[in-house]
C-alpha positions in Angstrom: 54.6 103.1 45.2 52.4 100.1 46.0 53.4 97.3 48.4 51.7 94.2 49.7 51.8 94.7 53.5 51.8 91.5 55.5 49.7 91.5 58.7 49.1 87.7 58.8 48.7 84.9 56.3 45.1 85.9 55.6 45.5 89.6 55.9 47.8 91.1 53.2 46.9 94.6 52.1 48.0 96.7 49.1 49.2 99.9 50.6 51.1 103.0 49.5 54.7 103.8 50.6 57.2 106.4 49.4 59.7 105.1 46.8 62.9 104.5 48.9 65.6 107.1 48.4 69.0 105.7 47.9 72.4 106.8 49.2 76.0 106.3 48.4 76.8 102.8 47.2 73.1 101.8 46.9 70.8 100.7 44.2 67.1 101.3 43.5 65.6 98.3 41.7 62.2 98.0 40.0 60.9 94.6 41.0 59.7 92.6 38.0 59.2 89.3 39.7 59.3 88.1 43.3 58.7 84.5 44.4 56.7 83.5 47.5 58.9 81.3 49.7 57.5 78.7 52.1 59.2 80.7 54.9 57.0 83.7 54.0 54.0 81.8 55.2 55.5 80.6 58.5 53.0 82.7 60.4 54.4 81.9 63.9 57.7 83.4 62.7 56.6 86.3 60.5 53.8 87.7 62.6 56.2 88.8 65.3 57.4 91.7 63.0 54.0 92.5 61.3 53.1 94.7 59.7 55.9 94.3 57.2 56.6 93.9 53.5 58.0 90.4 52.8 59.6 88.9 49.7 63.2 88.0 49.2 63.3 86.0 46.0 63.6 89.0 43.7 64.5 89.9 40.2 64.3 93.3 38.6 65.9 96.2 36.8 68.2 98.9 38.2 66.4 102.2 38.1 69.0 104.3 39.9 72.6 103.8 41.1 74.0 105.8 43.9 77.4 107.5 44.0 80.3 105.1 44.2 78.5 102.3 42.4 80.5 101.4 39.3 79.6 97.7 38.7 75.9 98.3 38.0 74.0 101.0 36.1 70.5 102.0 35.1 68.9 99.4 33.0 70.9 96.4 34.3 68.9 93.3 35.0 69.8 91.8 38.5 68.9 89.5 41.3 69.9 90.2 44.8 70.5 88.5 48.1 68.5 89.9 51.0 70.9 88.5 53.6 74.7 88.9 52.9 77.7 87.9 55.0 80.6 90.0 56.2 83.2 87.6 54.6 85.7 88.4 57.4 84.4 86.8 60.6 85.4 83.4 61.9 82.3 81.8 60.5 82.7 83.2 57.0 86.4 82.4 57.0 85.6 78.8 57.9 83.0 78.5 55.1 79.9 78.9 57.3 78.7 82.2 55.8 75.1 81.6 56.6 75.7 81.8 60.4 77.4 85.1 60.1 76.0 87.8 62.4 76.0 90.3 59.5 74.0 87.9 57.3 71.3 87.8 60.0 71.1 91.6 60.2 71.0 92.6 56.5 67.9 93.0 54.4 66.1 94.9 51.6 64.2 98.1 52.0 61.3 97.1 52.0 60.7 93.5 50.9 60.3 92.2 47.4 56.5 92.4 47.3 56.7 96.0 46.3 57.1 98.0 43.1 60.6 99.2 44.1 63.3 98.1 46.5 66.4 99.9 47.9 69.5 97.7 48.1 71.8 98.8 50.9 75.5 99.3 50.0 76.6 96.1 51.7 74.1 94.1 49.6 75.3 95.9 46.5 78.9 95.1 47.4 78.4 91.3 47.9 74.9 90.2 47.0 73.9 91.4 43.6 74.2 89.2 40.5 73.6 90.1 36.8 70.9 88.2 35.0 72.2 86.7 31.8 70.3 87.7 28.6 68.8 84.2 28.1 67.3 84.1 31.6 63.9 85.7 32.2 63.0 87.6 35.4 60.8 84.8 36.5 63.5 82.2 36.1 66.0 84.5 37.9 63.8 84.5 41.0 64.9 80.9 41.5 68.5 81.9 42.1 68.1 82.4 45.9 66.1 79.2 46.6 68.4 77.2 44.3 71.4 78.6 46.2 69.9 77.3 49.4 69.4 73.8 47.8 73.0 73.8 46.5 74.4 74.5 49.9 72.2 71.8 51.5 73.3 69.1 49.1 76.9 70.1 49.6 76.5 69.9 53.4 74.8 66.5 53.1 77.7 65.3 50.9 75.6 64.0 48.1 77.7 61.8 45.7 76.9 60.4 42.3 75.3 57.0 42.4 73.7 57.4 45.9 70.1 56.9 46.7 68.4 60.1 47.7 65.1 60.4 49.5 63.3 63.7 49.4 60.6 64.0 52.0 58.1 66.7 51.0 57.7 67.6 47.3 56.8 71.3 47.5 59.0 73.7 45.6 62.1 73.1 47.8 61.6 69.4 47.4 61.3 69.7 43.6 64.5 71.7 43.4 66.2 69.1 45.5 64.9 66.3 43.2 65.9 68.0 40.0 69.4 69.1 41.3 70.1 65.6 42.7 69.2 64.1 39.3 71.4 66.7 37.6 74.3 65.9 39.9 74.2 62.1 39.1 72.2 60.6 42.0 71.7 56.9 41.4 68.1 56.9 42.4 65.8 59.7 43.7 62.7 58.8 45.7 60.1 61.4 46.7 57.3 61.6 49.2 54.4 63.9 49.9 50.8 63.9 51.1 49.5 65.6 47.9 48.9 63.6 44.8 49.5 66.7 42.7 52.9 67.2 44.2 53.8 63.5 43.8 53.0 63.9 40.1 55.2 67.0 40.0 58.0 65.0 41.7 57.9 62.4 39.0 57.8 65.0 36.3 61.0 66.6 37.7 62.9 63.3 37.8 62.0 61.3 40.8 62.3 57.5 40.1 59.6 56.8 42.6 57.0 59.0 44.2 55.4 57.6 47.3 52.4 58.9 49.3 53.6 59.8 52.8 50.8 57.8 54.5 52.5 54.6 53.5 55.2 52.8 55.5 58.1 54.8 54.0 61.1 52.7 55.2 59.5 49.5 53.6 58.6 51.4 50.5 62.2 52.7 50.1 63.5 49.2 50.5 61.0 48.0 47.9 62.2 50.4 45.2 65.8 50.4 46.2 66.9 46.8 46.0 66.3 46.2 49.7 68.4 49.2 50.9 67.3 52.3 52.8 68.4 55.8 51.5 72.0 57.0 51.6 70.9 60.7 51.9 67.6 62.1 53.1 66.5 65.7 52.5 63.6 66.6 54.7 61.7 69.5 53.1 58.8 69.8 55.5 58.6 70.6 59.2 56.0 67.9 59.9 57.0 65.8 62.9 55.8 62.6 61.1 58.1 63.4 58.2 61.1 64.0 60.5 60.4 60.6 62.2 60.1 58.9 58.8 63.6 60.3 57.9 65.2 58.8 61.0 63.7 55.4 60.1 64.6 55.5 56.4 68.3 56.3 56.4 70.8 53.5 55.6 73.8 52.8 57.9 76.5 55.4 57.2 73.9 57.7 55.7 72.9 61.3 56.3 69.7 63.1 57.2 69.6 66.8 56.4 66.7 68.8 57.9 66.0 71.5 55.3 62.8 72.9 56.8 62.1 74.2 60.3 59.5 72.7 62.6 56.9 74.6 64.6 58.3 76.1 67.8 58.9 73.6 70.6 59.0 70.5 68.5 61.6 67.9 69.6 62.5 64.5 68.2 63.3 61.3 70.1 66.8 60.2 69.0 68.4 57.0 70.0 72.1 57.8 70.4 73.0 54.1 70.3 70.9 53.1 67.3 71.6 56.1 65.1 75.0 57.3 66.0 77.0 54.6 67.9 75.9 51.6 66.0 74.9 52.9 62.6 77.1 55.9 62.0 74.2 58.2 61.0 74.8 61.9 60.5 72.1 64.4 61.3 72.6 67.9 60.0 70.8 71.1 58.8 71.3 73.8 56.2 70.1 77.4 56.1 70.4 79.9 53.3 73.2 80.0 50.7 76.6 81.6 50.4 77.5 84.1 47.7 79.3 81.4 45.7 76.1 79.3 45.8 74.2 82.1 44.3 76.7 82.4 41.4 76.5 78.6 40.8 72.7 78.7 41.0 72.5 81.4 38.3 74.9 79.5 36.1 72.8 76.3 36.4 69.7 78.2 35.4 71.5 79.9 32.5 72.8 76.6 31.2 69.4 75.1 31.4 70.5 72.3 33.8 67.3 72.9 35.8 64.1 73.6 34.1 62.8 76.1 36.7 60.3 77.8 34.5 58.1 74.6 34.4 57.9 74.8 38.2 55.9 78.0 38.1 52.3 77.3 38.7 50.9 80.8 39.3 51.8 84.3 38.2 50.0 87.0 40.2 49.7 90.7 40.4 50.6 92.6 43.5 46.9 92.9 44.4 46.7 89.1 44.3 49.5 88.6 46.8 47.0 87.5 49.5 45.7 84.8 47.2 49.3 83.7 46.5 50.0 83.3 50.3 46.9 81.1 50.6 48.1 78.9 47.8 51.5 78.5 49.3 50.2 78.0 52.9 47.7 75.3 51.7 50.5 73.4 50.1 48.3 71.5 47.6 47.9 72.6 44.0 50.7 75.2 43.8 54.3 74.7 43.1 56.0 78.1 42.6 53.9 81.2 43.0 55.4 84.4 41.4 54.2 87.9 42.2 54.8 90.5 39.4 54.3 93.9 41.1 53.9 95.8 37.7 51.6 93.2 36.2 
């Protein structure tokens, strides 16, 4: 089979690998669509394990089911989680599935930028979700990123009527914007350095889209009746964006850091000003739980989020390198989908 082998962001080669052989409890899935995630182009992180086949936002068709698999059969349309929790450790039992040791060890064989993927038995057991008839393969690839967004907004404690500031309007930011609107946010404000992405933010529901070069706290007050934001979702690792977040949160509010920074980055935090005097909460969110994936798929099925309109590029496997450049440049693209059998 053909795969897109990652060496670095500018060196992704179409190579041949054997089709994986499955064992008891496993599935072989033909990949029909696989989204490129912003984390795929974090070169400082990915290059440590290169060469490797990346891709974890997958949707496809079951080609073969191993012995002992009774919930799925050949021909079923499915999405799958690449990382799955044990569901029994202290972290899982307390609702923190995404810090489970098992979740950090599990993965596909190989990644989703391949014609076929083997799903290990543990993934089949607790990380495979049927695709409803009315949902396309392309739309289904949003299940995993939307699950991450759902968990983040739950951790941040978003409530109807609150003002939400989304810093960074790439695909994660757009999902946050549309979900916040869907869940009843009183006002959604978006920022970015790209005019194209600011236009996208407005198209997906932002009440105000502000260029990040402006004085963001003042701009937030201007469009929010003099108040800062109740909840801030930081969807970029840029240090300037993180600092803007700390300056733009209302007393009693929450800042959630949704994107990692480059290695070694630290932020100056005033304990007195942020915590002691103003009761600010700083938190993070990584990945999504199995329940979040189920909810994400249902939101897509019900049409509560129009994810298909977020797709800007549909590429063949041989064009994966171009897709990585589009995502890394973070300018004209929103969601880039690779279709290995295109």
